[in-house]
C-alpha positions as CSV (number, residue, x, y, z in Angstrom):
1,X,110.1,107.1,47.7
2,X,108.4,103.9,46.7
3,X,106.8,103.8,43.3
4,X,103.6,102.0,42.9
5,X,103.2,100.6,39.4
6,X,99.7,99.5,38.5
7,X,99.4,96.9,35.7
8,X,96.1,96.8,33.9
9,X,95.4,93.6,31.9
10,X,92.5,93.6,29.5
11,X,90.7,90.4,29.0
12,X,88.3,90.4,26.0
13,X,85.0,88.8,26.6
14,X,83.2,87.1,23.8
15,X,79.5,86.6,24.1
16,X,77.5,84.5,21.7
17,X,73.7,84.5,21.6
18,X,71.9,81.3,20.9
19,X,68.4,82.7,21.1
20,X,67.1,85.8,19.5
21,X,64.8,87.8,21.7
22,X,63.2,91.2,21.8
23,X,65.1,93.7,23.8
24,X,63.8,94.3,27.3
25,X,63.4,98.0,28.1
26,X,65.4,99.1,31.2
27,X,63.5,101.5,33.4
28,X,65.7,103.7,35.6
29,X,64.3,104.0,39.1
30,X,63.3,107.4,40.2
31,X,65.2,108.5,43.3
32,X,64.0,111.2,45.7
33,X,66.2,114.3,45.8
34,X,68.9,114.2,48.5
35,X,68.0,115.7,51.8
36,X,70.5,118.5,52.7
37,X,71.5,118.5,56.3
38,X,72.7,121.9,57.5
39,X,76.1,121.9,59.2
40,X,76.3,124.1,62.2
41,X,79.7,125.4,63.4
42,X,79.5,126.0,67.2
43,X,80.6,129.3,68.5
44,X,82.8,128.9,71.5
45,X,82.8,131.9,73.8
46,X,86.2,132.4,75.5
47,X,85.9,131.8,79.3
48,X,87.5,134.4,81.6
49,X,87.1,134.7,85.3
50,X,88.2,137.2,87.9
51,X,91.0,136.5,90.4
52,X,92.1,138.2,93.6
53,X,95.5,137.8,95.1
54,X,95.3,136.6,98.7
55,X,99.0,136.1,99.4
56,X,101.2,139.0,100.5
57,X,103.5,138.7,97.4
58,X,102.7,136.3,94.6
59,X,105.0,135.4,91.8
60,X,103.7,135.3,88.3
61,X,105.8,132.9,86.2
62,X,106.4,131.8,82.6
63,X,104.9,128.4,83.3
64,X,102.8,126.5,85.9
65,X,105.5,125.7,88.4
66,X,108.3,127.3,90.5
67,X,110.8,125.9,88.0
68,X,109.9,128.5,85.5
69,X,111.3,132.0,85.1
70,X,109.7,134.8,87.2
71,X,107.8,137.3,85.0
72,X,106.1,139.6,87.5
73,X,105.0,139.9,91.1
74,X,101.4,140.5,92.3
75,X,100.4,141.8,95.7
76,X,97.6,141.2,98.2
77,X,94.3,142.5,97.0
78,X,95.4,142.9,93.4
79,X,93.0,141.5,90.7
80,X,93.6,139.9,87.3
81,X,91.7,138.1,84.5
82,X,92.1,134.3,84.4
83,X,92.0,132.9,80.9
84,X,93.2,129.3,81.5
85,X,94.4,126.7,83.9
86,X,96.7,123.6,84.1
87,X,95.3,120.1,84.0
88,X,95.1,119.9,87.8
89,X,93.7,123.4,88.4
90,X,96.6,124.2,90.7
91,X,97.9,127.1,88.5
92,X,96.0,129.8,86.7
93,X,97.0,131.4,83.4
94,X,96.3,135.1,83.7
95,X,96.7,138.3,81.8
96,X,99.8,139.9,83.3
97,X,98.6,143.1,85.1
98,X,102.0,144.7,84.4
99,X,101.8,144.0,80.7
100,X,98.3,144.2,79.0
101,X,99.6,142.1,76.1
102,X,101.3,139.5,78.2
103,X,100.4,136.4,80.2
104,X,101.8,134.5,83.1
105,X,101.0,131.8,85.7
106,X,100.1,132.1,89.4
107,X,99.6,129.4,91.9
108,X,96.0,128.7,92.9
109,X,96.7,128.4,96.6
110,X,97.6,132.1,97.0
111,X,94.6,133.4,95.0
112,X,90.9,133.4,95.2
113,X,88.9,132.9,92.0
114,X,85.2,133.7,91.2
115,X,83.2,131.4,88.9
116,X,83.3,127.8,87.7
117,X,87.0,127.0,87.2
118,X,86.2,123.8,85.3
119,X,85.0,125.8,82.4
120,X,88.4,127.4,82.0
121,X,90.4,125.9,79.1
122,X,93.6,124.0,79.8
123,X,96.4,126.2,78.6
124,X,99.5,124.8,76.9
125,X,102.7,124.6,78.9
126,X,105.2,127.1,77.4
127,X,108.1,126.1,75.2
128,X,111.4,126.6,77.1
129,X,114.1,128.6,75.3
130,X,117.8,129.0,75.8
131,X,120.0,132.0,75.3
132,X,123.8,132.2,75.5
133,X,126.7,134.6,75.8
134,X,130.2,133.6,74.7
135,X,133.6,135.3,75.4
136,X,137.2,134.5,74.7
137,X,140.3,135.4,76.8
138,X,142.4,136.8,75.3
139,X,140.3,138.2,72.4
140,X,143.4,139.2,70.5
141,X,146.9,137.8,70.4
142,X,150.2,139.4,69.3
143,X,153.3,137.4,70.2
144,X,156.7,136.5,68.9
145,X,156.5,134.0,66.1
146,X,158.5,131.5,68.2
147,X,155.8,131.6,70.9
148,X,153.3,129.1,69.4
149,X,151.1,127.4,70.3
150,X,148.9,129.9,72.1
151,X,145.9,129.0,74.3
152,X,142.6,130.8,74.1
153,X,140.3,130.3,77.0
154,X,136.5,130.2,76.4
155,X,133.6,130.9,78.7
156,X,130.0,130.4,77.7
157,X,127.1,131.4,79.9
158,X,123.9,129.6,79.0
159,X,120.5,130.7,80.4
160,X,117.2,128.7,80.3
161,X,113.8,130.1,81.3
162,X,112.5,126.8,82.5
163,X,113.5,123.1,82.9
164,X,115.3,121.9,79.8
165,X,117.8,119.5,78.3
166,X,120.3,121.6,76.4
167,X,122.4,120.0,73.7
168,X,125.5,122.0,72.5
169,X,128.9,121.7,70.8
170,X,131.9,123.8,69.8
171,X,133.1,124.6,66.2
172,X,136.4,126.4,65.2
173,X,137.4,128.1,61.9
174,X,140.2,125.4,61.5
175,X,137.5,122.8,60.9
176,X,137.7,121.3,64.3
177,X,134.5,120.6,66.3
178,X,133.6,118.9,69.5
179,X,131.2,116.1,70.2
180,X,127.7,117.0,71.2
181,X,127.3,117.5,75.0
182,X,124.3,117.8,77.3
183,X,123.4,120.3,80.1
184,X,120.4,119.5,82.3
185,X,118.4,122.4,83.7
186,X,116.0,121.4,86.5
187,X,114.6,124.9,86.4
188,X,115.2,128.4,85.1
189,X,118.7,129.5,85.6
190,X,122.3,129.9,84.3
191,X,125.1,127.5,83.7
192,X,128.7,128.2,82.7
193,X,130.9,126.2,80.3
194,X,134.6,126.7,80.4
195,X,137.0,125.3,77.8
196,X,140.1,126.2,75.9
197,X,141.5,126.1,72.3
198,X,145.1,126.2,71.1
199,X,146.3,127.9,67.9
200,X,149.6,127.1,66.3
201,X,150.1,130.0,63.8
202,X,149.0,133.6,63.1
203,X,145.6,133.8,61.5
204,X,142.1,135.3,62.0
205,X,140.3,132.7,64.0
206,X,136.7,132.3,65.0
207,X,135.1,129.9,67.5
208,X,131.4,129.2,67.6
209,X,129.1,127.8,70.3
210,X,126.2,125.9,68.8
211,X,123.0,125.4,70.9
212,X,121.2,122.6,69.2
213,X,118.2,122.0,71.5
214,X,115.7,122.9,72.8
215,X,116.1,125.8,70.3
216,X,118.9,126.5,67.8
217,X,121.3,129.3,68.5
218,X,124.9,130.2,67.5
219,X,127.3,132.5,69.3
220,X,130.6,133.4,67.8
221,X,133.8,135.1,68.9
222,X,136.6,136.3,66.6
223,X,140.2,136.2,67.7
224,X,142.9,137.8,65.4
225,X,146.3,136.2,66.0
226,X,149.5,137.9,64.8
227,X,153.2,137.5,65.5
228,X,156.4,139.4,65.1
229,X,159.7,137.9,64.0
């Protein structure tokens, strides 16, 4: 943090009067009282419109596009409340009929809407999140003490609910860790990472999968390793 140091230098001013004069009275001007301007806070009424499904089966998704996770399905003639739109008005953000407290997106070209759509607010595109499951094979090792090193095979299943760049890395209880790596999801789906790790002596090992972005997540497996003489 930069520190700002202010130096104040005082200069004395000496005034000398050559002529003696009577003091001149100073009359303070009389100012009119300030005019108070009231501040009005506008009240914005939330805009909601009615929608009717015209397609036979319509997918309701996490975000405005087919690359997002499927949340629900609507059927011909079903209705819903529209509370928002995307910036091109090609997708509607609706209250999920299957979950009164939830929302999802439907395509405009398979629905019919009543009212002025331009008054609908533009809804934010959802934040994509990632989940992961990790397993080790074998998950326990008991061998003769002469049979080291032993190999542990790792499998991580990573799931994204929309398009995402996923940054991840490995970490082991021995202090070893991998470089950061990248997975690209063009849409919602799963990808599998396969890797292996070698151990050279009996111990209680753990291995972690770190998801660093778009959200932080850690998955861990514990592998006890024992040997007999």
